[in-house]
N, C-alpha and C positions, 0 to 999 in steps of 0.2 A: 257738463259731463260728471256724472256721479259714479265713483268706484266704491263698492262696498266690500270690505275685506269679510271673508267667511271663513270660519275656522271649524264649525261644526257640521257634522253629517246630518243634523236635525234641521238645518236651515231649510225653510220650504222651497226657496229657489233651487237650491243644490238637490233636494230630494225629487224635485221635478226633472232636473236634469238626468239624474240616475234612471228614473223611469223611462224617459225618452231614449236614453242610449241603450237600455237593456230590453226594450219591447216594441216591436213593430205595432202591436195591438195599442198600446199606450200612445204611440205617435198618432196613429189613426184616430184613436178616440179623442184626443185633444186637438187634433188638426194641426199638429206641429212637426216640422222636420228639423233634424240637426245638421248644421253645416260645420264640418270639423276641419280647421285649417285656414291659414291666412288667405290662401288663394280663393277659396269658396266665399269665405266672408266678404272679402274685397269686391268680388263679382256681384255678390248680392246688394252691397251698398251702392255700387255703381249704376245697376240697371233697375233694382226695385226700391231700396230705400232702408231706413232703419229696421233691425230685427225686433223681434219682441223681447229678446234677452241675450245679452253678451256675457261670456265667461272667459277669464284669462288665468293662467296659472301665475305663480308668484315669479317664477323665472321668466315667463313669457312677458310679464308686464314691464320687464327692464328692455325688451326688444323694441327698438325704434319703429318697426313697421307695425307691430301690434299696437303701440301706443297711438301710432297715426290712425289706426282703424278704431280704437276707443273714442278718439275725438270725432271721428267722422260719423260714428254710429249714433252719438248723442242719446243713447238709451241707457236704462239701468244696466251696470256691469258688476258681476261678481269676480272679485279676485281670490281665487282658491289656492291653498297649499299645493304644491306639486303632486302630493299623493292623492288628494282628493280629486284634482284635475285628471290624473291618470286613470282613476276609476270610471270616468266618464267618456274620456276620449279613447276612440279607436283607432288612432293614427300613430304608428311608431315614429318617435323622433318629431312629435308634433310641435309646431312653432308656439304652442300654448294658448291657442285662441279657439273658441267655438261659439255658435250662435243658435238660438232656438227661433225659428221662423215659421210664419203661417204656411200651411200646405195650400196651394192652389186647387181649386176644384172648378174649372171653367165648364160652362155648359156647351155642349156640342151645338154648333150653329146649324141652322136650317140648309144653308148652303156652304160649302167649303170651296173656296176660290184658290187659284194659284197651286203651287207645289205642295204637296203633303206627304206624309209617310204613314203606312199602315203596317203595324207589327202584330204578328199572330203567334202567340205560344212562345214567345222567347223567354228563356229561363235563366240564363247566366247574368248576373248583375254586370259584370264587367263588359259583356258584350252589348247589352242595352245602353250603358253609359257611353261607350265608344261610338255606337251608332248615333246616339243623341248629339254628341260632339261633332260628328261628321255633319249631321244634318244642319246644325248652326252654322258651321263653317260654309256649308254650300248654299246657304240661304234658304233651307227648307224649314219653314218656321211653325208647321202644324204637325203634331204627332198623334196618331189614334192607336191605342194599346189594347188588345183584346183582353178579357178578364183573366185569362190564363197566363198572361205575361207578367213577369216579375215587377214588383212594385217600383215605380219610377223614382220615389222619393225615399227609398231605402238609403242608408249611409254608404253602402258599397256602390250603388249606382250613381250617387251624387259625386263621390270621390272620382269615378271613372269618367263622369261627364265633364269634370273640371269646369263648372260654371255655365255649361251649354244649357241646362234647365232654364235659366233665367233669360235667355233669349228665344225660348220656344213657348208655344201654347201646347201642353200636353193633356190629352183627354184619356183617361184611364177607364177600364171597364167597359169598353165600346164593344157591341156586338158588330163586328166589321161588316158582315153580310148586310145587316140592317142599314148600316151607314152608307152602303155604296150609292144609293140614289142621291145622296147629299153631295157627291163629288162633281165638281165642274170639269175636272181634268180626267183623262182616261186612265185606267188602272193597268199598270205594268207590273208583272211579276218576273222574277228570276227563276230559271228552271234549268236543270242540267240536261234536259231533253229538248230545249228550245232549238229551233231551226235559224234563229236570226240572232247575231251577235248584239250586244248592247252597244257597240261601236257602229253598227249599221242602222240602228234604230233612229228615227228622227225625234230628237229630245230637245228641239228648239222651242217648243210650246210647253206650259206646265204639265207636270206628270204627277199622278199619285202612285207612289212606289210602294209595292207590297213585298215584305221580307217575312219569313217563317222560323220556325223552330230550328235550333242548331242541328238536330239530327235528322228530323223528318222534313224540314223544309216547309213550303207552303202546303196547306191541305188542298186535297184534290178538288173539294167544293169550291174553295176560294180561287184556285187555278183556273177553273172553268169560267169564273166570272171575269176573269182578267181580259182586257181588250188586246194585250199583246204579252207573250211570253218571251224574255230575252235570256241569252246565255252570256258567260264571260269566258272568252277563249283562254285555255290553259295549256300552253305548249310545253310546260315543264313536266315533272314527274309526279305531281299531285293531282287528284281527280276533283278537289274541291278546296274552297279556301273559307275562312271564318266568315260568318254572316255579317259581322260588323265591316270587315275588309270588302266584302262583296257590295255591301251598301254604299261604301265609300266610292268605289269604282264607279257604280251607276250614278250617283248623284253628281260626282265631279266630271264624268262624261258630259252631262247635261250642261254644267258650268262651262266646259271647254266648247261645246257646240254652240252655245249661245254667245259666247265672247266672240268666236269666229263670225256668227251671223252679224254681230254688231259691228265688227271691224270691217266686214264686207260692206255694210251699208254706208260706211263713212268714206269709202274710196270713190 
């Protein structure tokens, strides 16, 4: 473990962190993402391994949790004065630790088997992060994002995902229509005009879920390609729910049905 004190803004490692924190173009150009906070760094270390660079604040370096992360990371660590660390951290009341990590760019396979998630034109970082978190929790580990969808590795999406990214294979910039022949599972889309409830659909086998933009929903072209359109019953006073909440309802209904099928098979 090597902790390097840095006091100057001219330090090359610090200047790199400033660029990464301030520019999505810089993050994409350098192929790096910033993980801000102890939870994200810990999740990365657990599932992926050492980051490219670790940085801690002077006050954070006295925190036992942060010190434990430094020991586990086993990579070069910059210890920054609190004012310099605050210039690169975007988290209020940060624990004082962040990491620069390689951004994955997996190649879309010829055949996508098992459950997967297709996301069309989703714009809000919080919505996408929450959706990824639900997918990881429900065991849906493949996610295809259209070119118009918000960048999955932006700091806001990463914070909302709370480490879900590292349990998923995320394909960005995918032409969803062109990807449909690669799906082994049927394509199910949510629609307010659907005649069948998601609770009535048979979800005991793998499903490719399709969710759309916050306001417009799934495009008409993609809806036409879906094998089944399902709705979510809403007996309350609202006509719609957040797309991340809708996705969670659908994916966990599949979890419920499959758990019931498994339990019936054991009796």
